[in-house]
C-alpha positions as CSV (number, residue, x, y, z in Angstrom):
1,M,0.0,0.0,0.0
2,R,1.1,3.5,-0.6
3,L,0.0,6.6,1.3
4,L,0.6,10.2,0.3
5,I,0.0,12.1,3.6
6,Q,-0.6,15.8,3.6
7,R,-0.8,17.8,6.9
8,V,-3.7,20.1,6.4
9,K,-5.5,23.0,8.1
10,K,-8.6,21.8,6.3
11,A,-9.6,19.6,3.4
12,S,-12.7,18.6,1.5
13,V,-13.8,16.2,-1.2
14,S,-16.7,16.6,-3.6
15,V,-18.0,14.1,-6.2
16,D,-19.4,14.2,-9.7
17,E,-22.8,12.8,-10.7
18,K,-21.6,9.1,-10.8
19,G,-19.9,9.4,-7.4
20,A,-23.1,10.9,-5.9
21,E,-25.1,7.9,-7.3
22,L,-22.6,5.4,-5.8
23,S,-22.5,7.1,-2.4
24,G,-26.2,8.0,-2.1
25,D,-25.1,11.6,-1.4
26,K,-26.1,14.7,-3.3
27,L,-23.9,16.1,-6.0
28,G,-21.2,18.3,-4.6
29,E,-19.3,18.3,-1.3
30,L,-19.2,14.9,0.3
31,A,-16.9,15.4,3.3
32,E,-14.8,18.1,5.0
33,I,-12.3,18.0,7.8
34,G,-10.5,20.6,9.9
35,E,-6.9,20.2,11.1
36,G,-5.4,16.8,10.4
37,V,-4.3,14.8,7.4
38,C,-5.6,14.3,3.9
39,V,-4.3,10.9,2.8
40,L,-4.4,9.5,-0.7
41,V,-4.5,5.7,-0.4
42,G,-3.2,3.4,-3.1
43,V,-3.6,-0.4,-2.9
44,G,-1.1,-2.6,-4.8
45,V,-1.7,-6.0,-6.3
46,N,0.3,-7.8,-3.6
47,D,-1.0,-5.9,-0.5
48,T,-2.4,-7.5,2.5
49,E,-4.4,-6.7,5.7
50,S,-1.2,-7.0,7.7
51,E,0.3,-4.1,5.7
52,A,-2.8,-2.1,6.1
53,D,-2.6,-2.6,9.9
54,K,1.0,-1.4,9.9
55,L,0.3,1.7,7.8
56,A,-2.8,2.6,9.9
57,D,-0.7,2.5,13.1
58,K,2.1,4.5,11.4
59,L,-0.3,7.1,10.1
60,V,-2.0,7.9,13.4
61,N,1.3,7.9,15.3
62,L,3.5,9.8,12.8
63,R,4.9,12.9,14.4
64,I,4.3,15.5,11.7
65,F,2.5,18.2,13.8
66,E,4.4,21.0,15.6
67,D,4.6,21.2,19.4
68,E,4.8,24.5,21.3
69,D,8.5,24.8,20.3
70,G,7.8,24.4,16.6
71,K,9.3,20.9,16.4
72,L,7.5,18.0,14.6
73,N,6.8,16.1,17.8
74,L,3.0,15.6,17.8
75,S,0.9,12.9,16.1
76,L,-2.6,12.9,14.7
77,L,-3.7,11.2,18.0
78,D,-1.9,13.9,20.1
79,I,-3.7,16.8,18.4
80,H,-7.0,14.9,18.1
81,G,-6.9,15.6,14.4
82,E,-9.2,14.4,11.6
83,A,-8.4,12.3,8.6
84,L,-9.7,12.6,5.0
85,L,-9.0,9.3,3.3
86,I,-9.2,9.2,-0.5
87,S,-8.7,6.1,-2.7
88,Q,-6.1,6.8,-5.3
89,F,-5.0,3.9,-7.5
90,T,-2.8,6.2,-9.6
91,L,-0.2,6.1,-6.8
92,Y,0.8,2.8,-8.5
93,A,1.4,4.4,-11.8
94,N,4.5,3.1,-13.5
95,C,6.0,5.7,-15.9
96,K,9.3,3.9,-16.8
97,K,8.4,3.2,-20.4
98,G,6.7,5.5,-22.9
99,R,4.5,8.4,-22.0
100,R,1.3,6.7,-20.8
101,P,1.4,5.4,-17.2
102,S,0.9,1.7,-16.6
103,F,-1.3,0.6,-13.7
104,I,-0.5,-3.1,-13.6
105,E,1.0,-2.8,-10.1
106,A,-2.3,-1.5,-8.8
107,A,-4.8,-3.9,-7.2
108,S,-8.0,-4.9,-9.0
109,A,-11.0,-2.8,-8.3
110,E,-12.5,-5.4,-6.0
111,K,-9.3,-6.1,-4.0
112,G,-8.5,-2.4,-3.9
113,R,-12.0,-1.6,-2.4
114,E,-11.7,-4.3,0.2
115,L,-8.3,-3.2,1.4
116,Y,-9.2,0.5,1.3
117,N,-12.3,-0.1,3.4
118,Y,-10.3,-2.3,5.7
119,F,-7.7,0.5,6.1
120,V,-10.4,3.1,6.8
121,E,-11.8,0.9,9.6
122,R,-8.4,0.3,11.1
123,V,-7.8,4.1,11.3
124,K,-11.2,4.6,12.8
125,N,-10.3,2.0,15.5
126,Y,-7.8,4.6,16.8
127,N,-10.7,6.9,17.6
128,V,-9.8,9.2,14.8
129,E,-12.6,11.1,13.1
130,V,-12.4,9.8,9.5
131,K,-14.1,11.1,6.4
132,C,-13.8,9.5,3.0
133,G,-14.4,10.0,-0.7
134,V,-16.2,7.6,-2.9
135,Y,-14.2,4.6,-4.1
136,Q,-13.7,4.4,-7.9
137,S,-15.3,7.8,-8.5
138,H,-14.2,11.0,-10.0
139,M,-13.6,13.4,-7.1
140,L,-12.4,16.9,-6.6
141,V,-10.2,17.3,-3.5
142,E,-9.5,20.6,-2.0
143,I,-6.4,20.6,0.3
144,H,-5.1,23.4,2.4
145,N,-1.7,21.8,2.9
146,D,0.0,23.1,6.1
147,G,3.7,23.7,5.8
148,P,3.5,22.3,3.1
149,T,4.2,19.0,4.8
150,T,3.8,15.9,2.5
151,I,5.0,12.4,3.5
152,I,5.0,9.3,1.4
153,L,4.7,5.9,3.1
154,D,5.0,2.7,1.3
155,S,4.3,-0.7,3.0
156,E,7.4,-2.1,1.2
157,D,9.5,0.3,3.3
158,L,8.0,-1.0,6.6
159,N,9.1,-4.6,6.3
């Protein structure tokens, strides 16, 4: 799994007509968070629940928020921040050959949905307020990146 984590002051996601139909929500804004993280979540073809567990723990405990001295010493749990989790299979784009990305390293839609939903539940188990986009939908994500601070976590790097 791959996570692109952005520390935010606020973030929101809205969906197009297809996404609204899938989610049962109205067209437009679907979810909004205040201070916390906006995380783009990619699932790879070989990913497992064990890797999702490790990444969820790493995400909520990653010290990327400033303490009173301006040092990055506080985690999402420490600040009682929120998380906006957005599925993003394009994190597995392979651009080594040609000009069109290949996505053969990304999980199938079914497996990707299962592991993405599993990851969402794992993060929620830490008592983090979690909001989500709509899996496999065209979304517009508005991010007020704080810092900017952007971190990439790959489950391959945690083993």
